[in-house]
NULOFI-962130 format. One record per residue (C-alpha): x, y, z. Coordinates in pm, 1 decimal. Layout:
# residues N
REC          u          v          w
REC          X          Y          Z
...
END
This chain:
# residues 478
REC          u          v          w
REC    13855.6     4433.9     1600.6
REC    13647.5     4441.6     1287.5
REC    13730.2     4079.4     1214.1
REC    13635.0     3968.4     1563.8
REC    13307.0     4154.9     1548.8
REC    13210.9     4026.5     1205.7
REC    13275.8     3657.3     1271.8
REC    12970.8     3602.4     1495.0
REC    12757.6     3792.0     1245.2
REC    12871.9     3563.2      964.0
REC    12807.5     3259.7     1181.7
REC    12460.1     3379.4     1271.0
REC    12384.7     3454.9      906.9
REC    12491.5     3103.0      811.7
REC    12270.0     2947.1     1077.4
REC    11972.6     3157.8      968.5
REC    12041.3     3056.1      608.8
REC    12024.7     2686.1      692.3
REC    11712.7     2740.0      904.7
REC    11554.6     2916.0      607.5
REC    11578.4     2579.8      429.5
REC    11375.9     2426.0      712.6
REC    11107.5     2691.7      674.2
REC    11101.3     2634.3      299.5
REC    11007.5     2272.2      369.7
REC    10754.5     2388.4      628.9
REC    10598.6     2624.9      378.1
REC    10570.7     2351.1      118.6
REC    10385.4     2133.1      370.3
REC    10148.0     2416.0      459.2
REC    10067.6     2521.6      103.1
REC    10096.4     2205.8     -102.6
REC     9793.7     2008.3        9.8
REC     9518.7     2271.0       38.0
REC     9443.4     2313.7     -335.4
REC     9421.7     1935.6     -389.4
REC     9215.8     1833.2      -85.4
REC     8921.0     1743.1     -306.2
REC     9149.0     1535.7     -530.8
REC     9295.7     1358.6     -226.0
REC     8942.9     1278.1     -109.5
REC     8864.9     1132.0     -452.0
REC     9179.4      916.5     -448.3
REC     9085.8      775.6     -107.3
REC     8720.4      737.7     -210.0
REC     8593.9      953.4       77.4
REC     8368.6     1257.5       97.3
REC     8510.6     1608.7       94.9
REC     8371.7     1659.8      444.3
REC     8590.8     1378.2      577.4
REC     8900.0     1589.4      504.9
REC     8812.2     1783.0      820.4
REC     8912.6     1475.4     1020.5
REC     9266.3     1505.6      882.7
REC     9290.4     1866.8      994.3
REC     9146.1     1794.8     1336.8
REC     9384.7     1503.0     1396.6
REC     9691.1     1701.4     1291.3
REC     9601.7     2005.8     1501.2
REC     9541.9     1789.8     1808.5
REC     9877.1     1614.4     1763.9
REC    10046.9     1949.7     1703.3
REC     9898.3     2095.3     2019.5
REC    10011.0     1795.6     2223.1
REC    10367.2     1768.6     2092.3
REC    10475.5     2132.9     2119.4
REC    10499.8     2160.7     2502.6
REC    10696.5     1835.7     2554.4
REC    10923.1     1898.4     2255.4
REC    10983.7     2258.4     2361.7
REC    11069.6     2138.5     2713.1
REC    11291.8     1868.0     2567.7
REC    11470.6     2137.4     2368.7
REC    11548.1     2326.2     2688.4
REC    11676.9     2001.4     2843.6
REC    11886.2     1841.1     2570.0
REC    11936.2     2117.8     2313.1
REC    11708.0     2273.6     2052.7
REC    11898.1     2135.3     1751.0
REC    11853.3     1776.7     1868.5
REC    11478.8     1822.6     1908.5
REC    11460.5     1997.3     1570.0
REC    11616.1     1685.2     1418.7
REC    11375.1     1457.0     1606.3
REC    11066.7     1650.0     1495.2
REC    11194.5     1654.0     1137.2
REC    11234.0     1274.9     1140.3
REC    10875.1     1231.6     1263.9
REC    10746.6     1476.2     1001.6
REC    10935.9     1293.4      726.4
REC    10787.9      958.9      835.5
REC    10438.7     1106.5      829.9
REC    10498.1     1258.2      485.0
REC    10608.6      924.9      337.0
REC    10311.8      745.8      497.9
REC    10084.6      975.4      294.3
REC    10254.5      859.8      -25.3
REC    10180.6      490.5       33.8
REC     9858.7      521.6      238.3
REC     9598.0      282.0       95.6
REC     9304.1      398.0      305.5
REC     9146.8      680.1      504.0
REC     9273.7      549.7      838.8
REC     9634.7      511.7      722.0
REC     9628.4      855.9      562.9
REC     9487.8      995.9      887.3
REC     9785.1      854.2     1081.9
REC    10036.1     1000.8      837.1
REC     9863.7     1338.9      837.2
REC     9863.0     1343.2     1216.9
REC    10235.6     1258.1     1234.1
REC    10308.2     1548.0     1002.9
REC    10184.5     1776.6     1279.9
REC    10529.9     1755.3     1439.7
REC    10648.5     2027.3     1200.2
REC    10459.8     2287.9     1403.2
REC    10747.4     2303.5     1653.5
REC    11009.5     2392.4     1390.4
REC    10974.5     2771.3     1399.6
REC    10973.4     2802.2     1781.4
REC    11282.4     2581.8     1801.6
REC    11454.3     2789.0     1534.9
REC    11375.2     3111.1     1720.6
REC    11511.6     2955.4     2040.5
REC    11831.1     2851.4     1856.3
REC    11877.9     3205.8     1727.1
REC    11789.3     3365.1     2059.5
REC    12046.8     3151.8     2238.7
REC    12304.4     3211.7     1963.3
REC    12269.8     3593.1     1995.6
REC    12318.3     3600.0     2373.5
REC    12582.3     3852.3     2470.5
REC    12547.8     4060.8     2155.7
REC    12359.7     4340.7     2329.1
REC    12097.2     4321.1     2053.7
REC    11944.4     3982.9     2132.1
REC    11578.0     4081.8     2099.8
REC    11640.4     4288.7     1785.2
REC    11843.5     4020.3     1608.2
REC    11593.1     3752.2     1703.8
REC    11303.3     3959.7     1572.0
REC    11481.5     4025.9     1242.6
REC    11576.9     3661.6     1199.3
REC    11220.3     3552.1     1275.0
REC    11091.9     3789.3     1008.3
REC    11331.0     3636.5      752.5
REC    11229.8     3282.4      849.2
REC    10858.1     3353.9      827.0
REC    10903.8     3537.5      500.2
REC    11079.1     3233.0      356.0
REC    10802.6     3010.6      490.9
REC    10529.7     3213.7      324.9
REC    10713.0     3225.5       -7.8
REC    10745.7     2847.2        8.5
REC    10370.8     2819.3       71.4
REC    10318.9     2993.5     -264.1
REC    10556.1     2754.6     -439.4
REC    10388.1     2454.5     -278.1
REC    10036.9     2567.6     -365.6
REC    10119.6     2652.8     -726.3
REC    10311.4     2328.9     -775.1
REC    10040.0     2094.2     -649.9
REC     9768.5     2273.2     -845.0
REC     9971.0     2246.7    -1164.2
REC    10071.8     1881.2    -1123.5
REC     9758.5     1716.1     -985.6
REC     9594.4     1679.0    -1327.1
REC     9899.4     1529.9    -1499.5
REC    10052.2     1295.7    -1238.7
REC     9933.1     1009.4    -1025.3
REC     9846.8     1093.2     -666.4
REC    10140.1      896.1     -511.3
REC    10385.9     1091.6     -727.3
REC    10220.9     1422.0     -638.2
REC    10233.9     1338.4     -267.2
REC    10597.8     1226.2     -287.8
REC    10727.3     1577.7     -361.0
REC    10669.0     1726.5      -12.6
REC    10805.1     1405.3      142.2
REC    11126.9     1453.0      -55.0
REC    11146.9     1817.0       59.0
REC    11119.2     1720.6      426.5
REC    11380.3     1446.3      385.9
REC    11624.6     1695.4      232.1
REC    11544.4     1931.4      518.6
REC    11663.3     1664.4      761.4
REC    11999.9     1651.2      581.8
REC    12031.2     2031.1      593.0
REC    11971.7     2045.2      969.4
REC    12214.2     1758.7     1037.1
REC    12503.6     1914.2      845.8
REC    12419.4     2283.5      846.7
REC    12307.0     2378.9     1197.2
REC    12586.6     2377.6     1450.7
REC    12554.4     2153.1     1753.0
REC    12426.8     2345.6     2052.8
REC    12561.7     2111.8     2321.6
REC    12356.7     2021.0     2628.0
REC    12036.0     2201.2     2709.2
REC    12023.0     2526.4     2899.5
REC    11881.4     2360.9     3210.4
REC    11893.1     2037.2     3403.5
REC    11596.1     1846.4     3539.2
REC    11353.3     1571.5     3454.6
REC    11062.7     1526.5     3217.8
REC    10714.6     1598.5     3352.0
REC    10526.0     1287.8     3242.8
REC    10236.2     1350.6     3483.3
REC    10184.1     1698.6     3344.9
REC    10189.8     1565.6     2989.2
REC     9930.7     1299.5     3080.3
REC     9696.3     1552.0     3243.0
REC     9728.3     1791.2     2948.7
REC     9668.9     1512.6     2697.7
REC     9356.6     1402.8     2885.6
REC     9215.3     1756.8     2894.1
REC     9277.6     1821.2     2523.9
REC     9148.1     1476.1     2425.4
REC     8824.3     1527.0     2620.4
REC     8759.6     1871.1     2472.2
REC     8838.0     1762.0     2117.0
REC     8635.9     1442.6     2160.6
REC     8339.9     1649.9     2271.6
REC     8373.6     1889.5     1978.1
REC     8399.9     1601.6     1731.8
REC     8097.5     1448.2     1903.7
REC     7904.6     1770.1     1846.2
REC     7981.6     1740.4     1476.3
REC     7877.3     1372.9     1461.7
REC     7580.5     1364.6     1700.1
REC     7473.2     1728.0     1668.5
REC     7449.7     2008.6     1926.2
REC     7128.9     1860.5     2065.2
REC     7308.2     1558.4     2208.4
REC     7413.0     1600.7     2574.6
REC     7718.6     1369.6     2590.2
REC     7948.1     1581.1     2367.0
REC     7882.4     1883.0     2589.9
REC     7964.2     1668.5     2893.3
REC     8300.8     1575.3     2739.0
REC     8379.3     1942.2     2672.7
REC     8296.5     2033.1     3033.2
REC     8505.2     1743.9     3166.9
REC     8797.0     1853.3     2951.0
REC     8772.8     2211.6     3074.8
REC     8746.7     2088.5     3434.1
REC     9057.2     1870.2     3384.4
REC     9261.0     2186.0     3330.0
REC     9214.2     2278.5     3698.1
REC     9411.6     1987.2     3849.4
REC     9658.5     2018.1     3562.0
REC     9726.2     2385.4     3639.8
REC     9755.0     2316.4     4014.0
REC     9996.5     2029.5     3960.0
REC    10212.3     2229.4     3718.4
REC    10221.4     2529.2     3955.6
REC    10368.3     2304.8     4229.9
REC    10614.1     2123.9     4001.5
REC    10976.1     2240.1     4002.4
REC    11023.4     2164.7     3630.6
REC    10672.1     2162.4     3480.8
REC    10575.7     2059.0     3131.1
REC    10376.1     2381.9     3105.4
REC    10509.6     2658.6     3325.0
REC    10175.7     2807.9     3426.6
REC    10345.2     3053.7     3658.4
REC    10545.4     3192.9     3367.0
REC    10237.8     3201.1     3143.5
REC    10055.1     3408.0     3406.1
REC    10317.8     3684.4     3406.1
REC    10226.2     4021.9     3248.7
REC    10477.6     3971.2     2969.3
REC    10352.5     3626.1     2867.8
REC     9977.6     3590.6     2897.2
REC     9885.1     3864.9     2644.9
REC    10117.6     3709.1     2385.6
REC     9988.5     3355.6     2445.7
REC     9622.1     3463.7     2447.7
REC     9683.0     3652.3     2123.9
REC     9834.5     3339.5     1969.2
REC     9527.3     3137.4     2074.8
REC     9284.6     3389.3     1924.5
REC     9495.6     3429.7     1611.3
REC     9504.1     3052.6     1559.1
REC     9126.8     3049.2     1518.7
REC     9159.6     3232.3     1187.5
REC     9503.2     3144.1     1051.7
REC     9452.3     2768.9     1112.9
REC     9080.4     2714.5     1165.1
REC     8964.6     2897.6      851.1
REC     9193.4     2723.2      600.4
REC     8961.7     2443.5      491.2
REC     8643.7     2660.2      487.3
REC     8817.3     2912.1      260.2
REC     8931.7     2632.0       28.4
REC     8589.1     2467.3        6.9
REC     8415.8     2802.7      -42.1
REC     8646.9     2884.1     -332.1
REC     8571.9     2549.7     -500.7
REC     8195.5     2572.4     -449.1
REC     8003.0     2623.4     -775.4
REC     7784.4     2938.3     -754.8
REC     7568.4     2814.7    -1043.7
REC     7457.8     2520.0     -828.7
REC     7420.4     2661.5     -476.8
REC     7414.5     3037.6     -536.4
REC     7746.7     3124.4     -373.6
REC     8116.3     3040.7     -402.7
REC     8387.9     3117.2     -656.3
REC     8364.2     2802.0     -868.7
REC     8743.3     2760.7     -875.0
REC     8936.6     2447.6     -973.4
REC     9252.9     2324.7     -799.8
REC     9481.9     2530.0    -1022.8
REC     9294.3     2853.3     -958.0
REC     9276.7     2784.8     -583.3
REC     9655.5     2756.4     -597.5
REC     9669.1     3102.2     -752.7
REC     9441.7     3245.5     -483.4
REC     9658.6     3092.4     -212.6
REC     9967.0     3232.0     -384.7
REC     9828.5     3585.6     -383.4
REC     9723.3     3549.8      -19.3
REC    10063.7     3426.6       86.8
REC    10239.3     3708.4      -97.6
REC    10065.1     3944.6      141.1
REC    10157.9     3718.5      432.3
REC    10520.6     3755.6      326.3
REC    10477.7     4132.9      293.2
REC    10348.3     4143.7      649.9
REC    10643.3     3937.6      774.1
REC    10913.9     4122.0      580.2
REC    10782.3     4467.4      677.0
REC    10762.1     4380.2     1047.6
REC    11096.5     4548.0     1133.5
REC    10975.3     4869.1      964.4
REC    10635.2     4871.9     1134.7
REC    10803.3     4796.9     1466.4
REC    11031.1     5098.9     1426.7
REC    10735.1     5318.7     1333.7
REC    10477.8     5193.8     1586.0
REC    10681.4     5015.6     1852.0
REC    10667.6     4642.8     1919.8
REC    10326.2     4654.5     2084.8
REC    10181.3     4895.5     1828.6
REC    10290.4     4666.0     1546.4
REC    10117.4     4369.4     1711.9
REC     9794.3     4563.4     1769.3
REC     9789.2     4691.8     1410.8
REC     9848.2     4341.6     1274.8
REC     9560.5     4195.7     1478.3
REC     9329.3     4475.6     1359.0
REC     9419.2     4403.4      996.9
REC     9327.9     4036.6     1045.4
REC     8996.4     4139.0     1200.2
REC     8913.7     4380.7      917.9
REC     9012.5     4129.5      651.6
REC     8773.4     3861.7      778.3
REC     8498.7     4115.1      850.7
REC     8513.7     4218.3      484.2
REC     8409.8     3864.6      387.9
REC     8067.3     3921.7      544.1
REC     7942.2     4173.4      283.2
REC     8194.9     4103.1        7.8
REC     8218.2     3738.8     -103.7
REC     8058.3     3731.7     -447.4
REC     8359.8     3767.0     -676.4
REC     8725.5     3677.9     -708.3
REC     8823.7     4043.9     -678.7
REC     8644.0     4077.4     -346.1
REC     8803.7     3757.4     -219.2
REC     9150.5     3878.0     -315.0
REC     9097.2     4209.7     -136.0
REC     8978.9     4035.6      180.5
REC     9266.9     3789.0      173.8
REC     9521.1     4065.2      112.0
REC     9413.3     4267.4      416.0
REC     9401.8     3963.9      645.2
REC     9723.0     3830.9      495.7
REC     9935.5     4134.6      579.6
REC     9821.4     4121.7      941.4
REC     9861.3     3743.5      966.1
REC    10214.6     3748.5      829.4
REC    10317.3     4014.3     1078.2
REC    10165.4     3823.7     1371.0
REC    10329.2     3494.1     1276.4
REC    10667.3     3667.6     1263.2
REC    10617.3     3885.6     1569.3
REC    10474.1     3657.8     1836.7
REC    10773.9     3432.1     1918.7
REC    11014.1     3721.1     1988.7
REC    10820.2     3892.4     2272.6
REC    10747.5     3549.5     2421.3
REC    11121.1     3475.0     2429.1
REC    11203.7     3821.6     2564.4
REC    10954.5     3778.8     2850.2
REC    11099.5     3443.6     2956.2
REC    11412.2     3357.6     3155.6
REC    11701.1     3220.8     2943.4
REC    11636.9     2860.3     3046.3
REC    11269.6     2877.9     2936.1
REC    11295.9     3045.3     2595.5
REC    11225.0     2719.3     2412.3
REC    10912.4     2668.7     2619.5
REC    10790.8     3027.8     2575.0
REC    10836.8     3036.5     2198.7
REC    10694.4     2685.4     2165.6
REC    10382.7     2782.4     2357.8
REC    10300.2     3052.5     2102.8
REC    10260.8     2773.9     1847.8
REC    10087.2     2541.6     2095.6
REC     9824.6     2797.3     2195.5
REC     9782.0     2899.8     1831.2
REC     9727.8     2537.3     1734.6
REC     9478.7     2475.5     2015.1
REC     9285.3     2781.0     1900.7
REC     9285.6     2645.3     1547.1
REC     9176.7     2297.4     1659.1
REC     8884.0     2431.2     1859.3
REC     8785.1     2667.6     1579.4
REC     8803.2     2386.7     1321.6
REC     8559.2     2179.0     1523.5
REC     8324.7     2473.3     1577.8
REC     8341.4     2560.0     1208.4
REC     8268.6     2197.8     1114.5
REC     7943.8     2223.4     1310.8
REC     7858.6     2557.6     1148.7
REC     7926.0     2413.7      803.9
REC     7711.5     2103.6      855.9
REC     7568.7     1976.7      529.2
REC     7248.7     2139.0      406.3
REC     6980.4     1995.3      182.6
REC     6832.1     1649.1      138.1
REC     6939.8     1357.2      -74.2
REC     6711.7     1477.5     -356.8
REC     6832.9     1837.6     -322.8
REC     7101.6     1972.6     -561.6
REC     7277.8     2133.7     -266.3
REC     7298.3     1804.4      -75.4
REC     7640.4     1779.7       84.0
REC     7708.6     2152.2       52.5
REC     7754.3     2382.9      350.7
REC     7502.3     2663.0      392.8
REC     7613.2     3020.2      327.9
REC     7515.6     3103.6      686.6
REC     7786.4     2862.2      801.1
REC     8053.9     3049.2      608.3
REC     7925.4     3380.4      743.8
REC     7960.8     3233.5     1093.9
REC     8320.9     3129.8     1020.3
REC     8419.0     3477.6      902.4
REC     8240.8     3650.2     1190.3
REC     8414.9     3432.6     1450.2
REC     8755.1     3495.7     1288.8
REC     8695.6     3870.6     1280.1
REC     8580.5     3886.1     1643.5
REC     8869.2     3667.5     1763.8
REC     9126.5     3892.1     1595.5
REC     8953.9     4202.9     1733.2
REC     8967.2     4053.8     2082.4
REC     9340.6     3988.6     2033.2
REC     9393.8     4352.6     1939.3
REC     9209.1     4465.8     2252.3
REC     9417.2     4233.3     2472.9
REC     9740.3     4365.7     2324.3
REC     9628.9     4728.6     2347.6
REC     9552.9     4689.1     2719.1
REC     9889.2     4524.3     2793.5
REC    10087.9     4742.9     3037.0
REC    10379.5     4922.3     2876.9
REC    10603.5     4783.6     3146.3
REC    10564.9     4436.2     2995.3
REC    10871.3     4305.0     2814.4
REC    10907.1     4423.2     2456.4
REC    10614.0     4661.3     2492.8
REC    10801.1     4990.3     2447.8
REC    10875.9     5117.0     2102.7
REC    11197.6     5008.7     1942.7
END
């Protein structure tokens, strides 16, 4: 009996081990580029501010691809879609290596956004693999913590590597390293992750729903980009935002009537789902939207503009490494905090830590020590939230919709980050005149706005989670 019982455990451990390799590649992608954004801008002969277009394009693509890919995973199998998304990500990564111009680089960066669906698909693979064990939610939560921990450790490796190499190698060689990592990841998934057979459900693909969702997101993002280009005083960007918001009404009505919707709005409205998805949206504003502002603030010279840390690429890599260590701590300690506080208590505490961490930036932003303290507090909470959110989403969904539910945590998080990035771009609009030494630099008030929004968004997430009824799935302790 012992042999029979241990075989599935060994099989699950092997699958998690191979999926860890996928998250290592994901972590490299997420940490590698941030310290060298200024160097990338120089190689493309563009302004630092134009890097925001890369982030906006990738977040929009990420938000659009998660629902259809998650649905496709439920239809044809999560491993097959994991392979597909890895191929797209690899293509985008190699485009960056050979990109001769801003527009080509923008396309490659946008294609890379397909990696955002990796973790939800992996959680769905594990959740389906643990069916019948009697400990499905527990095993899924533990596996997710391991995957996210590996991801965050890889972010450190990626950040430290790029910062160390950018001064000694040509840019194409520097950019080739993450492309190689993603290509190797494709080989690992092909040979290492067992085939999962046909999808859990039958049905068709909701092309109308995808079209309506794409139109709504495109209108909102177009309006937000318009606000950055034309300024908040121009009326047409606001009109686009309103049209995009209004487009969600027919989209929601159509999806509610559809038998196999792209976005299951009825499921999202259930007591077990909407708090998790709303939390992911609010959390995305800080964990995704604040990345570039934190990087540019760290590299701003305080002797010139009166604020910033004056860091170079190598030192920014170190700061990111320290931050991600605390992200990994938050992810790896999630099982312990869940046992102590319960699943809901752990989520609430994590959101509060994120809120406190960003709130600390408001009074304390004058030294490296203060920055490290702020990043450490926010990092522990962020790591725990990244690891924790997919599991309750899967637990609150029927078996044939686990891929959708876990995928939506990343989709809503990405949409929150995309909207926040656009809002932050407006707040960080260039100050000074052409004859001013601070020309091209963001005002300190813009950074204060970024940190305040992140802190309030995380606080709102904590309130939402705290008010979630205990009867919701995964809410009780244990």
